[in-house]
BAFI-3210 file (N, C-alpha, C; in Angstrom, 3 decimals, decimal comma, padded with zeros to 6 digits):
// residues 219
n [1|2|3|4|5|6|7|8|9|10|11|12|13|14|15|16|17|18|19|20|21|22|23|24|25|26|27|28|29|30|31|32|33|34|35|36|37|38|39|40|41|42|43|44|45|46|47|48|49|50|51|52|53|54|55|56|57|58|59|60|61|62|63|64|65|66|67|68|69|70|71|72|73|74|75|76|77|78|79|80|81|82|83|84|85|86|87|88|89|90|91|92|93|94|95|96|97|98|99|100|101|102|103|104|105|106|107|108|109|110|111|112|113|114|115|116|117|118|119|120|121|122|123|124|125|126|127|128|129|130|131|132|133|134|135|136|137|138|139|140|141|142|143|144|145|146|147|148|149|150|151|152|153|154|155|156|157|158|159|160|161|162|163|164|165|166|167|168|169|170|171|172|173|174|175|176|177|178|179|180|181|182|183|184|185|186|187|188|189|190|191|192|193|194|195|196|197|198|199|200|201|202|203|204|205|206|207|208|209|210|211|212|213|214|215|216|217|218|219]
n.u [056,922|056,679|056,761|059,016|058,460|055,917|052,358|051,106|048,936|045,340|043,649|041,862|043,179|045,471|044,766|043,583|046,072|047,330|046,303|047,121|048,171|051,632|052,531|050,646|050,822|052,916|051,964|049,447|049,920|051,240|049,477|047,501|048,915|049,413|046,753|046,128|048,030|046,866|044,210|044,828|045,705|043,326|041,755|042,974|042,688|041,485|041,071|039,875|041,355|044,139|044,101|043,598|045,827|047,791|046,979|047,327|050,296|050,869|049,451|050,725|053,398|052,994|052,416|054,748|057,784|059,599|062,301|062,118|060,706|060,707|062,964|063,351|061,018|059,112|056,729|056,222|058,411|057,880|055,656|056,906|058,410|056,353|054,028|054,568|053,768|051,117|049,992|047,763|045,700|046,262|046,223|043,463|042,763|043,738|041,881|039,489|039,758|039,916|037,389|036,085|037,414|036,510|033,515|030,766|028,686|028,078|026,461|024,549|025,815|028,289|029,261|029,423|031,391|033,601|033,852|034,314|036,698|038,405|038,596|039,453|041,887|041,545|040,484|042,498|044,495|043,658|044,157|045,064|043,342|040,239|037,457|035,177|036,031|037,349|035,422|033,996|036,116|036,145|033,672|033,921|035,999|034,826|032,945|034,406|035,768|033,771|032,528|034,557|035,060|032,583|032,730|034,116|032,552|030,111|027,618|024,330|022,809|024,802|026,184|024,075|024,145|026,494|026,400|023,862|024,821|026,989|025,836|023,979|025,710|026,331|028,049|029,712|029,013|030,355|033,226|036,321|039,637|042,354|044,635|043,598|042,372|042,706|041,303|038,727|038,459|038,494|036,252|034,232|034,293|033,870|031,042|029,771|030,046|028,659|026,114|025,564|024,874|027,155|029,223|032,468|034,868|036,049|034,781|033,323|033,015|032,350|033,586|036,152|035,330|033,892|035,995|037,428|035,888|035,474|038,101|038,520|036,327|036,059|034,034]
n.v [151,189|148,470|146,435|144,978|143,040|140,386|140,940|139,930|137,185|136,816|135,047|132,869|132,145|131,295|128,968|127,490|126,976|125,529|123,020|122,420|120,657|119,558|120,295|122,214|124,353|126,289|127,783|128,634|130,133|132,096|133,265|133,980|136,100|137,792|138,713|139,920|142,085|143,547|143,989|145,913|147,931|148,719|149,509|151,829|153,668|156,631|157,924|156,769|156,491|156,443|154,273|152,449|152,647|151,545|149,029|148,299|148,210|145,638|143,989|144,349|143,492|140,652|139,798|139,846|138,283|135,938|136,573|139,440|140,766|143,050|142,689|141,596|142,102|140,450|139,109|139,085|137,752|135,345|134,530|134,103|131,800|129,885|130,091|129,978|130,144|130,046|132,405|133,865|133,390|134,950|137,449|137,632|137,950|140,411|142,023|141,534|142,663|145,329|145,801|146,766|149,297|150,817|150,709|152,532|151,706|148,804|146,174|143,431|142,548|143,696|142,289|139,688|139,910|140,822|138,490|136,306|137,108|137,836|135,225|133,330|131,899|129,708|127,709|127,666|126,293|123,636|122,903|120,543|118,609|116,528|117,764|118,273|118,868|120,912|122,826|122,892|123,920|126,504|127,551|127,578|129,355|131,728|131,931|132,533|134,745|136,660|136,358|137,048|139,539|140,986|141,857|144,060|146,128|148,733|149,525|148,540|147,673|147,040|145,165|143,281|142,553|141,187|139,100|137,620|137,038|135,367|133,186|132,328|131,009|128,162|124,918|122,092|118,891|116,695|115,119|116,867|116,356|115,143|116,593|119,156|120,018|122,476|124,329|123,459|123,951|126,965|127,360|126,253|127,889|130,309|129,933|129,513|131,995|133,649|132,719|133,459|136,090|137,543|137,729|137,976|135,385|133,755|134,169|133,336|130,266|128,109|128,289|127,044|124,464|124,220|124,425|122,186|119,997|120,416|119,837|117,389|115,949|117,212|118,198]
n.w [061,861|062,590|065,619|068,015|069,837|070,371|071,730|074,782|074,961|075,194|077,992|077,136|074,710|075,675|077,073|075,014|073,589|075,471|075,276|072,693|069,765|069,338|066,491|065,657|067,452|067,061|064,519|065,396|067,500|066,456|064,477|066,226|067,710|065,582|065,025|067,365|067,115|064,960|065,911|067,733|066,213|064,970|067,266|067,995|066,295|064,909|062,683|059,782|057,334|058,111|059,637|057,694|056,203|058,022|058,305|055,563|055,566|056,735|054,963|052,610|053,325|054,101|051,255|050,122|049,105|051,546|051,674|051,086|053,021|055,860|058,641|062,069|063,281|065,739|065,211|062,470|061,674|062,875|061,325|058,846|059,662|060,400|058,578|055,935|052,531|053,205|053,541|052,456|053,891|056,290|055,150|054,655|057,162|057,873|055,927|057,094|059,593|058,604|057,776|059,952|060,323|058,157|058,311|058,934|060,747|062,488|060,842|059,707|057,420|057,717|059,941|059,105|056,946|058,557|060,423|058,599|057,409|059,534|061,117|059,181|059,357|060,822|059,175|057,418|058,892|058,966|056,592|055,464|055,897|055,752|053,620|054,959|057,706|057,257|056,649|058,967|060,400|059,423|060,191|062,809|063,163|062,403|064,252|066,657|065,995|065,925|068,677|070,226|069,465|070,096|072,934|072,955|072,053|072,532|071,544|071,408|069,258|067,253|068,792|069,005|066,120|065,730|067,544|066,548|063,943|064,532|066,121|064,051|062,167|060,896|061,073|059,793|061,480|063,817|065,228|065,676|064,444|066,737|066,730|065,935|068,437|069,792|068,354|068,664|071,391|071,325|069,824|071,297|073,621|072,294|071,453|073,792|075,210|072,978|073,416|075,922|075,683|074,571|076,312|077,962|076,952|078,817|080,991|084,048|085,936|084,606|082,048|082,100|082,281|079,917|078,106|078,709|078,208|075,443|074,680|074,998|073,926|071,495|069,961]
ca.u [055,491|056,805|057,177|059,775|057,790|054,548|051,668|050,675|047,596|044,264|043,540|041,345|044,101|046,733|044,267|043,676|047,384|047,903|045,603|047,209|049,410|053,130|052,498|049,907|051,172|053,638|051,175|048,324|050,330|051,546|048,104|046,594|049,788|049,036|045,359|046,376|048,490|045,739|043,224|045,389|045,699|041,965|041,435|043,875|042,392|040,444|040,983|039,806|042,531|045,263|044,181|043,647|047,383|048,507|046,792|048,072|051,571|050,806|048,936|052,086|054,469|052,365|052,499|056,183|058,594|060,301|063,512|061,997|060,108|061,417|063,303|063,277|059,641|058,869|055,561|056,438|059,493|057,396|054,849|058,033|058,668|055,238|053,059|055,014|052,879|049,764|049,887|046,655|044,637|046,503|045,712|042,096|042,475|043,762|040,890|038,448|039,692|039,642|035,759|035,551|038,000|035,883|032,263|030,252|028,201|028,407|025,430|024,790|027,065|029,615|029,611|029,728|032,700|034,563|034,096|034,832|037,937|039,333|038,492|039,864|043,040|041,094|040,409|043,976|045,317|043,062|044,052|045,362|042,220|039,086|036,632|033,989|036,771|037,828|034,294|033,756|036,990|035,871|032,680|034,425|036,706|033,891|032,185|035,359|036,018|032,576|032,333|035,776|034,825|031,466|033,142|034,699|031,511|029,229|026,452|023,522|022,559|025,995|026,524|023,253|024,530|027,689|025,907|023,145|025,720|027,874|024,899|023,423|026,713|026,302|029,298|029,398|029,121|031,253|034,564|037,549|040,831|042,904|045,495|042,821|041,385|042,769|040,336|037,516|038,338|038,209|034,951|033,477|034,331|032,980|029,616|029,142|029,868|027,447|024,728|025,290|024,717|028,181|030,165|033,798|034,976|036,484|034,032|032,656|033,750|031,930|034,457|037,172|034,775|033,494|037,101|037,887|034,836|035,818|039,513|038,406|035,424|036,355|032,770]
ca.v [150,608|147,124|146,429|143,869|141,823|140,217|141,126|138,692|136,599|136,493|133,709|131,798|131,517|130,594|127,661|126,677|126,503|124,241|121,766|122,303|119,687|120,274|120,786|123,461|125,306|127,645|128,403|129,128|131,153|133,239|133,841|134,929|137,312|138,745|139,097|141,046|143,578|144,129|144,756|147,325|149,216|149,066|150,146|153,037|154,457|157,572|158,305|155,511|156,427|156,080|152,774|151,600|152,577|150,707|147,627|148,080|147,680|144,257|143,408|144,657|142,650|139,542|139,678|139,773|136,935|136,018|137,468|140,856|141,257|143,670|141,885|142,058|142,095|139,038|138,406|139,023|136,573|134,088|134,134|133,346|130,390|128,961|130,263|130,167|129,485|130,143|133,873|134,356|133,427|136,084|138,684|137,637|138,537|141,963|142,424|141,317|143,943|146,407|146,143|147,633|150,522|151,522|150,591|153,533|150,846|147,073|145,389|142,086|142,455|144,093|141,432|138,637|140,167|140,855|137,243|135,439|137,551|137,556|133,926|132,541|131,129|128,424|126,659|127,303|125,398|122,533|122,663|119,163|117,706|116,451|118,974|118,352|119,336|122,443|123,563|123,004|124,937|127,841|128,155|127,869|130,740|132,798|132,236|132,732|136,055|137,370|136,294|137,854|141,149|141,569|142,266|145,506|146,939|148,883|149,909|147,499|147,148|146,476|143,980|142,218|142,124|140,389|137,882|137,186|136,437|134,280|132,113|131,743|130,439|126,561|124,364|120,622|118,361|115,488|115,550|117,554|115,612|115,374|117,716|120,398|120,145|123,740|125,095|123,079|124,792|128,174|127,182|126,156|129,329|131,410|129,570|129,777|133,407|134,285|132,133|134,395|137,542|138,303|137,878|137,511|134,032|133,172|134,615|132,264|129,093|127,271|128,509|126,262|123,170|124,045|124,206|120,807|119,106|120,541|119,399|115,933|115,564|117,766|118,563]
ca.w [061,767|063,259|067,096|068,198|070,596|070,438|072,784|075,554|074,346|076,266|078,680|076,299|073,748|076,343|077,351|073,702|073,259|076,292|074,704|071,174|069,521|068,859|065,010|065,640|068,430|066,312|063,674|066,091|068,152|065,446|063,956|067,337|067,761|064,581|065,256|068,462|066,635|063,987|066,867|068,565|065,182|064,747|068,491|068,270|065,039|064,926|061,338|058,980|056,413|058,795|059,995|056,412|055,807|058,775|057,730|054,289|055,661|056,964|053,742|051,609|053,914|053,837|050,014|049,642|049,800|053,041|051,568|050,808|054,108|057,023|059,554|063,169|064,113|066,224|064,655|061,019|061,542|063,081|060,062|057,923|060,009|060,322|057,669|054,596|051,660|053,524|054,108|051,926|055,095|057,151|054,583|054,663|058,368|057,662|055,246|058,038|060,410|057,885|057,849|061,143|060,197|057,328|058,541|059,713|061,833|062,077|060,804|059,130|056,241|058,124|060,900|058,269|056,451|059,559|060,829|057,699|057,274|060,794|061,230|057,968|059,743|061,341|057,963|056,844|059,831|058,639|055,098|055,071|056,471|054,877|053,319|056,150|058,812|056,966|056,779|060,404|061,141|059,029|060,797|064,297|063,275|062,248|065,582|067,592|065,670|066,457|069,955|070,950|069,155|070,931|074,277|072,778|071,348|073,335|070,857|071,788|067,870|066,833|069,675|068,567|064,953|065,788|068,045|065,716|062,912|065,214|066,432|062,769|061,275|061,194|060,587|059,640|062,440|063,919|065,912|065,126|064,714|067,778|066,466|065,897|069,613|070,257|067,730|069,527|072,553|070,963|069,358|072,598|074,443|071,705|071,346|075,215|075,107|072,344|074,127|077,142|075,176|074,354|077,601|077,802|076,640|079,954|082,277|085,039|086,362|083,633|080,835|081,914|082,052|078,493|077,408|078,894|077,390|074,100|074,404|075,293|073,027|070,029|069,205]
c.u [055,582|057,128|058,071|059,190|056,263|053,910|051,468|049,207|046,505|044,241|042,894|042,353|045,235|046,050|044,108|045,056|048,011|047,357|046,138|048,490|050,591|052,956|051,695|050,112|051,844|052,668|050,025|048,651|050,575|050,436|047,338|047,415|049,501|047,782|045,247|046,884|047,575|044,765|043,745|045,516|044,306|041,481|041,989|043,428|041,242|040,110|040,934|041,111|043,894|045,251|044,290|045,307|048,047|048,332|047,390|049,482|051,689|050,368|050,180|053,032|054,199|052,428|053,817|056,755|059,147|061,624|063,415|061,279|061,045|061,659|063,327|062,026|059,199|057,779|055,596|057,405|058,759|056,208|055,837|058,312|057,478|054,049|053,394|054,189|051,434|049,255|048,431|045,613|044,997|046,245|044,262|041,903|042,664|042,432|039,723|038,471|039,608|038,099|035,459|036,383|036,989|034,332|031,587|029,408|028,186|027,017|025,553|025,656|028,110|030,213|030,305|031,218|033,786|034,813|034,716|036,308|039,053|039,551|039,071|041,045|042,629|041,179|041,721|044,717|044,778|043,142|044,507|044,360|041,034|038,072|035,627|034,897|037,019|036,648|033,907|034,622|036,688|034,803|033,030|035,163|036,051|033,296|033,052|035,666|034,997|032,446|033,479|035,435|033,705|031,981|033,708|033,647|030,300|028,024|025,745|023,050|023,686|026,339|025,538|023,584|025,469|027,185|024,959|023,666|026,316|026,881|024,344|024,160|026,451|027,514|028,969|029,656|030,183|032,474|035,478|038,732|041,563|043,957|045,012|042,105|041,652|041,784|038,971|037,351|037,921|036,765|034,046|033,166|033,503|031,549|029,048|029,093|029,014|026,197|024,646|025,219|026,013|029,149|031,484|034,056|035,439|035,894|033,277|033,446|033,270|032,795|035,460|036,557|034,292|034,752|037,736|037,182|035,172|037,040|039,397|037,480|035,583|035,082|031,778]
c.v [149,167|147,499|144,925|142,655|141,674|140,440|139,809|138,299|136,466|135,203|132,627|131,273|130,934|128,947|126,850|126,299|125,584|123,053|121,587|121,072|120,435|120,947|122,156|124,501|126,637|128,373|129,178|130,205|132,388|133,967|134,624|136,046|138,376|139,423|140,120|142,390|144,059|144,756|145,779|148,311|149,532|150,057|151,537|153,910|154,962|157,943|157,107|155,477|155,991|154,681|151,966|151,584|151,636|149,092|147,165|147,529|146,194|143,553|143,319|143,516|141,272|138,837|139,534|138,480|137,138|136,870|138,973|141,612|142,094|142,563|142,434|142,298|140,600|138,219|138,100|137,810|135,349|133,562|133,517|131,948|129,387|129,117|130,507|129,468|129,667|131,545|134,490|134,269|134,562|137,270|138,843|138,187|140,024|142,622|142,299|142,457|145,352|146,949|146,955|149,036|151,530|151,710|151,808|152,872|149,417|146,569|144,051|141,707|142,777|142,927|140,048|138,840|140,239|139,197|136,388|135,745|137,242|136,083|132,824|131,546|129,749|127,334|126,577|126,139|123,954|122,020|121,093|118,152|117,468|117,731|119,263|118,932|120,823|123,401|123,909|123,850|126,352|128,336|128,345|128,986|131,772|133,057|132,817|134,269|137,029|137,437|137,006|139,494|141,765|142,395|143,622|146,361|147,279|149,384|148,714|146,881|146,388|145,202|142,910|141,658|141,032|139,020|137,072|136,268|135,247|133,119|131,430|130,803|129,018|125,976|122,659|119,959|117,253|116,154|116,054|116,333|115,966|116,468|118,955|120,706|121,599|124,545|124,761|123,822|126,164|128,452|127,210|127,242|130,179|131,119|129,874|131,115|134,183|133,965|132,963|135,792|138,302|138,660|137,618|135,870|133,179|133,664|133,435|131,029|127,946|127,387|127,398|124,716|122,971|123,751|122,668|119,724|119,091|119,894|117,932|115,301|115,943|118,034|119,451]
c.w [062,622|064,874|067,343|068,885|070,335|071,714|073,723|075,122|075,799|076,982|077,803|075,331|074,458|076,672|076,284|073,351|074,151|075,828|073,085|071,007|069,068|067,435|064,762|066,495|067,844|065,407|064,303|066,880|067,480|064,866|065,066|067,655|066,762|064,737|066,413|067,969|065,769|064,781|067,459|067,305|065,024|066,076|068,707|067,158|065,141|063,593|060,376|057,969|056,890|059,093|058,700|056,068|056,835|058,623|056,521|054,408|055,917|055,594|052,837|052,183|053,628|052,076|049,399|049,922|050,974|052,768|051,552|052,157|055,010|057,877|060,975|064,062|064,365|065,601|063,204|060,867|061,889|061,890|059,035|058,385|059,975|059,463|056,165|053,540|052,092|053,904|053,458|053,140|055,951|056,462|054,433|056,314|058,676|057,205|056,179|059,030|059,920|057,761|058,877|061,231|059,233|057,385|059,414|060,978|061,504|061,999|060,455|058,268|056,757|059,351|060,215|057,693|057,371|060,037|059,893|057,338|058,407|061,224|060,180|058,333|060,316|060,248|057,389|057,474|059,805|057,253|054,677|055,210|055,473|054,759|054,628|057,337|058,358|057,037|058,242|061,048|060,824|059,828|062,287|064,320|063,171|063,542|066,506|067,299|066,110|067,959|070,761|070,682|069,914|072,215|074,142|072,336|072,229|072,934|071,035|070,338|067,437|067,482|068,970|067,049|064,908|066,688|067,359|064,608|063,454|065,496|065,222|061,968|061,655|060,402|060,395|060,958|062,705|064,825|065,228|065,249|065,849|067,651|066,196|067,394|070,056|069,663|068,148|070,669|072,452|070,638|070,426|073,326|073,601|071,556|072,756|075,554|074,349|073,007|075,259|076,780|075,039|075,624|077,186|077,711|077,853|081,190|082,901|085,121|085,369|082,312|080,961|081,720|080,516|077,657|077,566|078,249|075,922|073,943|074,229|074,099|071,608|069,303|069,870]
res [m|t|t|d|a|p|e|p|l|p|p|e|a|d|l|a|l|a|w|s|s|p|n|l|r|g|p|l|t|t|a|l|q|l|d|r|r|l|a|r|i|v|m|r|t|s|e|p|m|l|g|q|m|r|l|a|w|w|r|d|a|l|g|k|s|m|a|e|r|p|r|g|d|a|v|l|d|a|i|g|a|h|w|a|g|r|e|a|a|l|v|q|m|v|d|g|w|e|v|l|v|t|a|e|r|i|g|a|q|e|a|t|g|f|g|e|g|r|g|a|f|f|a|a|l|a|s|d|a|a|l|v|v|i|r|r|c|a|a|a|g|f|r|w|a|l|a|d|a|v|t|g|v|s|d|e|n|e|r|a|a|l|i|t|a|g|l|a|r|s|g|e|g|g|r|l|p|a|d|l|r|a|l|a|v|l|e|a|l|a|m|r|a|l|r|r|g|g|r|p|l|m|e|g|r|g|a|s|l|a|a|l|r|a|a|i|f|r|n]
***
């Protein structure tokens, strides 16, 4: 069930990590690598029950103590190093991806459940910050989760449901702390993609500028 090496991350993730503070880089990298692993399970699933079984493996592994987990998988080992005590947010990510496995169609309810689960780790990365920052990060994670997913959806009604949900979610205002600037970068790219009708996050020359502005101003 496990794979030794993590998959390469998409360019927007690499860009965000380039702006990441040292204390955030390990946890953020690990969460994004887990997200890629779960996305691959969902994309390769033709039978919902099989997909649920594969996702359940991760849910069960994350629910065990570090000593009880299988060893040798790079992503699972990194979770032990960077997410000890915060695995609940990663379980929410698993639950979010499971929405797409079980849903017959993606509507408003499915989009909300998926976005809240998949993007929950943003708020977990800000768990030591003020409540206003945590709320802002939760909204940012939600928008990133939906904006990234839209590019893999061909049905126009399902795309519209994801875009509408992403644009409708409001977060708290204000600047994010400097050590969370990587999340501001992902949020800015997500909002740009949603406003452009669900285009890829790094499409066009304006993407790098949007990321730069977010990294500097963090709002």
